[in-house]
C-alpha positions as CSV (number, residue, x, y, z in Angstrom):
1,M,-8.4,21.7,3.3
2,E,-9.1,20.6,6.9
3,E,-6.1,20.5,9.1
4,Q,-5.2,16.9,9.9
5,A,-3.9,17.9,13.3
6,D,-7.4,19.2,14.2
7,E,-9.1,16.1,13.0
8,L,-6.6,13.9,14.9
9,R,-7.4,15.7,18.1
10,A,-11.0,15.1,17.5
11,L,-10.5,11.5,16.6
12,M,-8.5,10.9,19.8
13,Q,-11.5,12.0,21.8
14,E,-14.0,9.9,20.0
15,D,-14.9,6.2,20.0
16,Y,-14.1,6.1,16.3
17,V,-10.5,5.4,17.0
18,Q,-11.5,2.2,18.7
19,T,-10.9,-0.8,16.5
20,G,-12.8,-4.1,16.4
21,S,-11.5,-7.5,17.2
22,E,-8.6,-9.1,15.3
23,G,-11.0,-11.3,13.5
24,S,-11.4,-11.6,9.8
25,A,-12.3,-8.6,7.6
26,G,-16.0,-8.3,7.0
27,S,-17.1,-9.2,10.5
28,D,-19.6,-7.1,12.3
29,A,-18.1,-3.7,13.2
30,S,-17.8,-2.9,16.9
31,E,-20.0,-0.1,18.4
32,G,-18.5,3.3,17.5
33,V,-16.6,2.1,14.5
34,V,-17.4,3.6,11.1
35,K,-18.8,0.8,8.8
36,S,-17.9,0.7,5.2
37,P,-20.6,0.6,2.6
38,Q,-21.6,-2.6,0.9
39,V,-19.4,-3.6,-2.0
40,K,-21.2,-3.3,-5.3
41,K,-21.4,-6.2,-7.7
42,N,-18.9,-6.1,-10.5
43,H,-16.8,-3.6,-8.5
44,N,-13.2,-2.8,-9.5
45,T,-10.5,-3.7,-7.1
46,R,-8.5,-0.7,-6.0
47,I,-4.8,-1.4,-6.4
48,I,-2.3,0.7,-4.5
49,A,1.4,0.5,-4.7
50,I,3.4,1.7,-1.7
51,T,6.9,2.8,-2.6
52,S,9.8,5.1,-1.5
53,G,13.0,6.6,-2.8
54,K,15.2,4.9,-0.2
55,G,15.0,2.2,2.4
56,G,14.5,2.8,6.1
57,V,11.6,5.3,5.9
58,G,9.0,2.9,7.3
59,K,7.4,2.0,3.9
60,T,6.6,-1.6,4.7
61,N,5.4,-0.8,8.2
62,F,3.0,1.7,6.7
63,A,1.8,-0.8,4.1
64,V,1.1,-3.4,6.7
65,N,-0.7,-1.2,9.1
66,M,-2.7,0.5,6.3
67,A,-3.9,-2.8,5.1
68,I,-5.1,-3.7,8.6
69,A,-6.8,-0.3,8.9
70,Y,-8.7,-1.0,5.7
71,A,-9.7,-4.5,7.0
72,Q,-11.0,-2.9,10.2
73,L,-13.4,-1.0,8.0
74,G,-14.8,-4.3,6.7
75,K,-12.8,-4.3,3.4
76,K,-11.5,-7.4,1.8
77,V,-7.8,-6.7,1.7
78,I,-4.9,-8.5,0.0
79,L,-1.3,-7.4,0.9
80,I,1.4,-8.4,-1.6
81,D,5.0,-8.3,-0.8
82,G,6.6,-7.0,-3.9
83,D,9.9,-6.1,-2.3
84,L,12.0,-8.8,-4.0
85,G,15.2,-7.8,-2.3
86,M,14.2,-7.3,1.3
87,A,10.9,-9.1,1.8
88,N,9.9,-8.1,5.3
89,V,6.1,-8.1,5.3
90,N,5.9,-11.6,6.7
91,V,8.4,-10.6,9.5
92,L,6.1,-7.8,10.6
93,L,3.1,-10.1,10.5
94,N,5.0,-12.9,12.3
95,I,4.2,-15.5,9.7
96,V,6.3,-17.9,7.6
97,P,5.0,-18.3,4.0
98,Q,5.2,-21.9,2.8
99,Y,4.5,-20.8,-0.8
100,N,5.1,-17.7,-2.9
101,M,4.4,-16.2,-6.3
102,M,7.1,-18.4,-7.8
103,H,5.0,-21.5,-7.1
104,V,2.2,-20.0,-9.2
105,I,4.5,-19.0,-12.1
106,N,6.0,-22.5,-12.1
107,K,2.4,-23.9,-12.2
108,K,3.0,-25.8,-8.9
109,K,0.3,-23.9,-7.1
110,T,-2.8,-21.9,-7.9
111,M,-3.1,-18.3,-6.6
112,K,-5.7,-19.4,-4.2
113,E,-3.3,-21.9,-2.6
114,I,-0.6,-19.4,-1.9
115,V,-2.8,-16.7,-0.4
116,M,-2.4,-16.7,3.4
117,D,-5.0,-15.7,5.9
118,T,-3.7,-13.7,8.9
119,E,-4.9,-13.1,12.4
120,F,-5.3,-9.4,11.5
121,G,-8.2,-9.8,9.0
122,I,-6.0,-9.4,5.9
123,K,-4.8,-11.9,3.3
124,F,-1.1,-12.0,2.4
125,I,0.9,-13.1,-0.7
126,A,4.6,-13.6,-0.6
127,G,6.2,-12.3,-3.8
128,A,9.7,-13.8,-3.4
129,N,11.6,-13.5,-6.8
130,G,8.6,-14.6,-8.8
131,F,7.8,-11.2,-10.3
132,S,11.3,-10.8,-11.6
133,K,10.9,-14.0,-13.7
134,I,7.7,-12.8,-15.5
135,A,9.5,-11.1,-18.3
136,N,10.9,-14.5,-19.4
137,L,7.7,-16.5,-19.4
138,S,6.3,-18.1,-22.5
139,V,2.8,-17.1,-23.9
140,D,1.2,-20.1,-22.2
141,E,2.9,-19.4,-18.9
142,L,1.8,-15.7,-19.1
143,D,-1.7,-16.9,-19.8
144,Y,-1.7,-19.1,-16.8
145,F,-0.3,-16.4,-14.5
146,A,-2.8,-13.8,-15.8
147,T,-5.7,-16.1,-15.2
148,Q,-4.5,-16.9,-11.7
149,F,-3.9,-13.3,-10.8
150,A,-7.3,-12.3,-12.0
151,S,-8.8,-14.5,-9.3
152,L,-7.8,-11.8,-6.8
153,G,-10.5,-9.6,-8.3
154,N,-12.9,-10.3,-5.4
155,A,-10.8,-8.2,-3.1
156,D,-11.8,-4.6,-2.4
157,I,-8.2,-3.4,-2.0
158,I,-4.9,-4.8,-3.1
159,I,-1.9,-3.2,-1.5
160,I,1.6,-3.9,-3.0
161,D,4.6,-3.1,-0.9
162,T,7.2,-2.5,-3.6
163,G,11.0,-2.3,-3.1
164,A,12.6,1.0,-2.4
165,G,14.4,2.8,-5.2
166,I,14.3,2.5,-8.9
167,A,14.6,-1.2,-9.8
168,N,12.7,-2.3,-12.9
169,N,10.2,-4.4,-11.0
170,V,9.3,-1.3,-8.8
171,L,8.5,0.7,-11.9
172,Q,6.4,-2.2,-13.2
173,F,4.2,-2.2,-10.0
174,V,4.0,1.6,-10.1
175,A,3.0,1.8,-13.7
176,A,0.3,-0.9,-13.3
177,A,-1.3,0.3,-10.0
178,D,-4.3,2.6,-9.8
179,E,-2.5,4.8,-7.2
180,V,1.1,5.2,-6.0
181,F,1.8,6.3,-2.4
182,V,5.3,7.6,-1.9
183,V,6.5,7.4,1.7
184,T,9.2,9.7,2.9
185,T,10.5,11.2,6.2
186,P,11.8,14.6,7.3
187,E,15.4,13.5,6.8
188,P,17.1,15.4,4.0
189,T,18.3,12.3,2.2
190,A,14.7,10.8,2.3
191,I,13.3,14.1,0.9
192,T,15.8,14.1,-1.9
193,D,15.2,10.4,-2.7
194,A,11.4,10.9,-2.6
195,Y,11.8,13.6,-5.3
196,G,14.1,11.3,-7.2
197,I,11.7,8.4,-7.3
198,I,8.9,10.8,-8.3
199,K,11.0,12.2,-11.1
200,I,11.8,8.7,-12.4
201,I,8.2,7.7,-12.3
202,T,7.0,10.7,-14.2
203,T,9.8,10.5,-16.8
204,E,9.9,6.7,-17.4
205,I,6.2,6.1,-17.5
206,V,5.0,8.1,-20.4
207,D,2.0,6.2,-21.8
208,H,-0.3,7.4,-18.9
209,T,-0.4,9.7,-16.0
210,V,0.4,8.1,-12.6
211,D,-1.7,9.1,-9.7
212,I,0.9,9.9,-7.1
213,K,0.2,10.7,-3.4
214,L,2.7,11.6,-0.7
215,I,2.9,10.5,3.0
216,V,5.4,12.0,5.4
217,N,6.3,9.4,8.0
218,R,8.0,9.9,11.4
219,V,7.2,13.5,11.9
220,H,7.2,15.3,15.3
221,S,4.4,17.7,14.5
222,A,1.6,18.3,12.0
223,D,3.4,21.5,10.8
224,E,6.6,19.5,10.0
225,G,4.6,17.0,7.9
226,K,2.9,19.9,6.0
227,R,6.2,21.8,5.5
228,I,8.0,18.7,4.1
229,S,5.1,17.8,1.8
230,E,4.8,21.4,0.5
231,R,8.5,21.5,-0.3
232,I,8.4,18.3,-2.3
233,I,5.1,19.1,-4.1
234,T,6.3,22.6,-5.0
235,I,9.6,21.3,-6.5
236,V,7.8,18.5,-8.4
237,G,5.4,21.0,-9.8
238,Q,8.1,23.5,-10.7
239,F,10.6,21.2,-12.3
240,L,8.5,18.3,-13.5
241,G,5.1,19.9,-14.2
242,Y,3.4,17.1,-12.2
243,K,0.7,17.3,-9.6
244,V,1.3,15.2,-6.4
245,E,-1.3,15.2,-3.6
246,Y,-0.5,15.2,0.1
247,L,-2.3,12.4,1.9
248,G,-1.1,13.1,5.4
249,F,1.6,12.3,8.0
250,V,2.4,9.7,10.6
251,Y,3.9,10.6,14.0
252,E,7.2,9.4,15.2
253,D,6.4,7.2,18.3
254,P,8.2,4.5,20.3
255,V,5.1,2.3,19.9
256,V,6.1,1.7,16.3
257,Q,9.6,0.2,17.1
258,A,8.1,-1.8,20.0
259,S,5.5,-3.3,17.7
260,V,8.2,-4.3,15.2
261,I,10.1,-6.1,18.0
262,R,6.9,-7.9,19.0
263,Q,6.1,-8.7,15.4
264,K,2.6,-7.3,15.8
265,P,1.4,-4.2,13.9
266,F,1.1,-1.1,16.0
267,I,-2.5,-0.5,14.9
268,V,-3.3,-3.7,16.7
269,V,-0.9,-3.3,19.6
270,N,-2.0,0.2,20.4
271,P,-5.0,1.3,18.3
272,T,-5.3,4.7,20.0
273,S,-1.6,5.6,19.7
274,K,-0.8,8.7,17.6
275,P,0.6,6.6,14.6
276,A,-2.5,4.4,14.6
277,V,-4.8,7.4,14.6
278,C,-2.8,9.0,11.8
279,L,-3.1,5.9,9.7
280,K,-6.9,5.7,10.3
281,H,-7.2,9.3,9.3
282,I,-5.3,8.7,6.1
283,V,-7.4,5.6,5.2
284,G,-10.5,7.6,5.9
285,K,-9.3,10.3,3.6
286,I,-8.5,7.8,0.8
287,E,-12.0,6.4,1.1
288,K,-13.4,9.8,0.3
289,M,-11.3,10.1,-2.8
290,E,-12.1,8.6,-6.1
291,P,-8.9,7.3,-7.8
292,E,-8.2,8.9,-11.2
293,Y,-7.8,5.3,-12.6
294,N,-9.7,2.3,-11.1
295,E,-9.9,-0.3,-13.7
296,G,-9.4,-3.4,-11.6
297,V,-7.2,-6.5,-11.6
298,S,-7.5,-7.1,-15.4
299,S,-6.1,-3.7,-16.2
300,F,-3.3,-4.1,-13.6
301,I,-2.3,-7.4,-15.3
302,K,-2.4,-5.8,-18.8
303,K,-0.2,-2.9,-17.7
304,F,2.1,-5.1,-15.6
305,L,2.8,-7.7,-18.3
306,G,3.3,-5.1,-21.0
307,K,2.0,-4.5,-24.5
308,K,3.5,-7.7,-25.9
309,N,0.7,-9.9,-24.4
310,K,-3.0,-10.2,-25.3
311,Y,-4.4,-9.2,-21.9
């Protein structure tokens, strides 16, 4: 496997790290930016759940900036705030949602009406407590919600920022997504909790294999990221018999906290910063990988709503 540190050094010296304007996704790429291939007809939307074993590891910040990195490649991206307890995506994007998923569930709005455009080329959906109410919906209400959610199938990528930890709704998102990215840091508690969430995922979701990938955030060196990932992956393999893949690391950098204060993602504030380059590297790596499961929005709905429905 190529060393991410070597690639980052190369990327820092090339025009590739330069991003385009903050316009909408799908606009003409700037000179020097890698263009994404044309989306095929009848493509399946790639659905990624971003989760963590504990709060405070930078999960939401990673999800937001990753979504923008994809949009800068010309992808149609929808970011869903699935953290029902601490919904912070809109704070990082500096937007105030007027509507959320609950308005769709209550049939007051369509999905199209609650999707928000942003200045960063991504679309955003506020989850609020809507997802937690789905289990109590009637058959007709489930039918309406499933139909509305299916309208998101024109997106190339749907990224779901789940809550941290082991809440039931977190496992619902994880079980339904094509891929699950677990974010951790070098802190001992974060490492322990990352293993804990992976253990729960692999033991609670037994009807299919979950495609789990690992990101180590806030590292001070490439070696630190590699060392932490190898520790977790080895333990998971030894005690759970499960394969987890290392996606990469993101550097600790003051630009991240500064961007949070400004409520503007760091990949936009400083696109050539170390964290931004790391994220672009990770997205580039993801693009080269075929997900083990990529069955689109209809499959996500079917798994999310459970076996008791007809979807």
